[in-house]
Each structure stands twice: as structure tokens, then as C-alpha cells.
C-alpha positions in Angstrom: -83.0 -18.5 -21.1 -82.8 -22.2 -20.5 -79.8 -24.3 -21.5 -80.3 -27.8 -22.5 -77.5 -30.3 -21.9 -76.0 -31.6 -25.1 -74.9 -35.2 -25.5 -71.2 -35.8 -25.4 -69.8 -38.3 -27.7 -67.9 -40.8 -25.6 -67.3 -43.4 -28.3 -63.7 -44.4 -28.4 -61.6 -43.1 -31.3 -59.2 -45.1 -33.3 -56.1 -43.4 -34.7 -56.0 -43.3 -38.4 -52.4 -44.6 -38.5 -51.9 -46.8 -35.4 -48.3 -47.5 -34.5 -47.5 -51.2 -35.2 -46.1 -53.4 -32.4 -42.5 -53.9 -33.5 -40.6 -56.8 -32.0 -36.8 -56.6 -31.9 -35.2 -58.9 -34.5 -31.6 -60.0 -34.2 -29.5 -59.9 -37.2 -27.8 -63.1 -38.4 -24.4 -61.9 -37.2 -25.8 -61.2 -33.7 -27.3 -64.7 -33.5 -24.1 -66.3 -34.7 -22.1 -64.3 -32.1 -24.3 -65.4 -29.3 -24.2 -69.0 -30.5 -20.4 -68.9 -30.6 -20.2 -67.6 -27.0 -22.6 -70.3 -25.8 -20.6 -73.1 -27.4 -17.3 -72.0 -25.9 -16.5 -73.9 -22.7 -13.4 -74.5 -20.5 -11.5 -77.8 -20.6 -8.9 -79.4 -18.3 -6.6 -82.2 -19.3 -4.0 -84.2 -17.4 -1.7 -86.7 -19.0 1.2 -89.1 -18.7 4.0 -88.6 -21.2 7.1 -90.3 -22.6 9.7 -88.9 -25.0 12.8 -89.8 -26.9 15.5 -87.3 -27.9 14.4 -84.6 -25.5 16.2 -85.9 -22.5 19.3 -88.1 -22.1 17.9 -91.6 -22.0 14.1 -91.7 -21.9 12.0 -88.8 -20.7 9.0 -89.8 -18.5 6.6 -87.4 -16.9 3.2 -85.7 -16.8 1.4 -82.6 -18.1 -1.5 -80.3 -17.3 -3.4 -78.5 -20.0 -6.0 -75.7 -19.5 -8.0 -74.4 -22.4 -11.2 -73.4 -24.1 -12.9 -75.2 -27.0 -15.8 -74.9 -29.4 -17.2 -77.5 -31.7 -14.3 -77.1 -34.2 -11.4 -75.3 -32.4 -9.5 -75.4 -29.1 -6.9 -73.2 -27.5 -4.6 -74.8 -24.9 -2.0 -73.6 -22.4 0.2 -76.7 -21.6 2.7 -77.1 -18.7 4.7 -80.3 -18.6 7.7 -82.0 -16.9 9.8 -84.9 -18.0 12.4 -86.6 -15.8 15.4 -88.2 -17.5 16.5 -91.8 -17.0 20.0 -90.7 -18.0 22.7 -92.2 -20.3 26.4 -92.8 -20.2 28.1 -89.7 -21.6 30.4 -91.6 -24.0 32.3 -94.9 -24.2 35.5 -93.2 -23.1 33.9 -91.3 -20.2 32.7 -93.1 -17.0 30.1 -90.4 -16.1 26.3 -90.3 -16.7 24.3 -87.3 -17.9 20.7 -86.4 -17.0 18.5 -83.7 -18.3 15.0 -83.3 -16.8 12.9 -80.7 -18.7 10.0 -78.5 -18.0 7.9 -76.7 -20.6 5.2 -74.1 -21.1 3.5 -74.1 -24.5 0.5 -72.5 -26.3 -1.4 -74.7 -28.8 -4.1 -74.1 -31.3 -6.1 -77.2 -32.4 -8.5 -78.1 -35.1 -11.2 -80.6 -34.0 -13.3 -83.1 -35.8 -15.9 -83.9 -33.1 -18.0 -87.0 -32.6 -18.0 -90.1 -30.4 -14.2 -90.1 -31.1 -12.8 -86.6 -31.5 -9.7 -86.1 -33.7 -7.5 -83.2 -32.7 -4.6 -81.8 -34.8 -2.6 -79.0 -33.2 0.3 -76.7 -33.8 2.2 -75.4 -30.7 5.1 -73.4 -29.6 6.7 -72.3 -26.3 9.7 -72.5 -24.0 11.7 -75.5 -22.8 13.9 -75.5 -19.7 16.7 -78.1 -19.3 18.2 -79.0 -15.9 21.4 -80.6 -17.1 23.4 -82.7 -14.6 26.5 -84.8 -14.9 27.4 -87.5 -12.3 30.5 -89.7 -12.0 33.0 -87.4 -13.5 35.9 -85.8 -11.7 33.2 -83.6 -10.1 29.4 -83.3 -10.5 28.3 -80.8 -13.0 25.0 -78.7 -13.1 23.6 -76.2 -15.6 20.2 -74.6 -16.3 19.6 -74.1 -20.0 16.6 -73.1 -22.1 15.5 -73.2 -25.7 12.4 -72.3 -27.7 10.5 -75.2 -29.3 7.7 -75.7 -31.8 5.9 -78.7 -33.0 2.7 -80.5 -34.1 0.5 -83.1 -32.4 -2.4 -85.4 -33.2 -4.8 -86.9 -30.7 -7.7 -89.2 -30.5 -10.2 -88.7 -27.7 -13.0 -91.1 -27.0 -16.0 -89.7 -25.1 -16.8 -91.6 -21.9 -19.7 -89.4 -20.8 -20.8 -85.8 -21.0 -17.9 -84.8 -18.7 -14.9 -87.0 -19.5 -12.9 -88.2 -22.5 -9.7 -90.2 -22.7 -7.2 -90.9 -25.5 -3.6 -91.1 -26.8 -1.5 -88.3 -28.3 1.5 -88.1 -30.5 3.8 -85.1 -30.6 6.7 -84.1 -32.8 8.8 -81.6 -30.9 11.3 -79.4 -32.8 13.8 -77.5 -30.5 14.9 -74.4 -32.3 18.3 -74.4 -30.7 18.9 -78.0 -29.5 20.7 -78.3 -26.3 24.1 -80.0 -26.5 25.7 -81.7 -23.5 29.5 -81.3 -23.2 31.8 -81.9 -20.3 35.0 -80.0 -20.0 38.0 -82.3 -20.4 35.9 -85.3 -21.5 35.6 -86.5 -25.1 32.2 -86.8 -26.8 28.9 -85.0 -26.5 25.1 -85.6 -26.6 22.6 -83.3 -28.3 18.8 -83.1 -28.4 17.3 -84.6 -31.5 16.3 -82.1 -34.2 12.8 -83.8 -34.2 11.9 -85.6 -31.0 8.8 -87.9 -30.7 6.7 -87.8 -27.6 3.6 -89.9 -26.8 1.0 -89.4 -24.1 -2.2 -90.7 -22.7 -4.6 -88.0 -21.4 -7.9 -87.6 -19.6 -10.0 -84.6 -20.4 -12.7 -82.9 -18.3 -15.2 -80.8 -20.2 
């Protein structure tokens, strides 16, 4: 018996239901979340400050702020120090009182961005007072503290893609205003219930 070879069909076959090439598609919420992460960036700000009603006399000092911001919001951690020019305690007392202060505050700000950025913030934190009396029968010293809240408004003009500069106005509200009293001396001085503070800051973005 002789076997004859049979032809083998080598033509390619096509599946009846080919699997489609499916590309991953992000949902709108995922796209928005990634965009939010990309637009967050750190910021550093240094400033020169002056205040009335926080310290005896005039308060002069500086501040450092570290934070993150997006197009419309910013979160700040602010540390500041104000020295005190001092003031006479009372007309009847010969001594002078001083009260340098340091502070640590957390602020949340709403931003309206552009060539000039408008920033409106609410803040709260701790205020430490280094009270000192000089020229009395003996020098007096005390370390006191109080919580404080407040609001601020700031204008920042963009210099370039890295720096901005502008003024700031704060209204500081000590929740328990510190009162200066000297044993045996008439009179007293107290922090203002609402104390204005102004500053000029430079921001690095």
C-alpha cells in the first residue's frame, strides 16, 4: 500500500471573537487627584513685623513661615519674635516695663492668584511673653503665655517664577490678655483685646 502525503492547511486562522486592545482610562476623580498633588508645592516666607498693643511700647521683629500652597489655598506654620521698646509703667512709678514676645501659629489661607495674589487667612496659636520690669526697687522678670487667634490680609506681587513680595496686616486677639502689674506699685498695663500688626514679607515658591 502506498501512502500519499496530504496537504496541510497552514493558512493563519483568525479567532471569531478577537479580544479588543483595552487602554486603561482614568476616572475624573483620579485625574483631579493627580492634578491636585501636582499643583501643591512648598513655600517659605520671611518678614519684618511691627505691632501695637502686643508689647509694652512698640513691638518690632521678624517672622519665618513654612507652608504648602495650591492655586486657591495655603497652609502655613508661622514662628515670630517681637522685641519691646518698653514704656513707663505709670505716672506715679519710675520704672519701665518691657515684654518681648515669641509665637507659633498655624494659618489657613484663601488665595486669589494672579500677578498680584490676595491672601486672606485665619490663624491661631500660642504666644509667650517675657515680661521684665526695670527701675523699680528691684528688677522683675516673669515668663507668661496665652493663646491667640486672629485674621490677616496680604498682597503679594510676583517678581519672577520664584519670588514674590508684599505687605500684610494682622489683627491679633489674645484669648487671655497678659496684664502687667508690679507689687507695691500703682497702675497696670494690659495687652489690647485686638492688636494690629503689620509686616513686609518675601516669599520663595
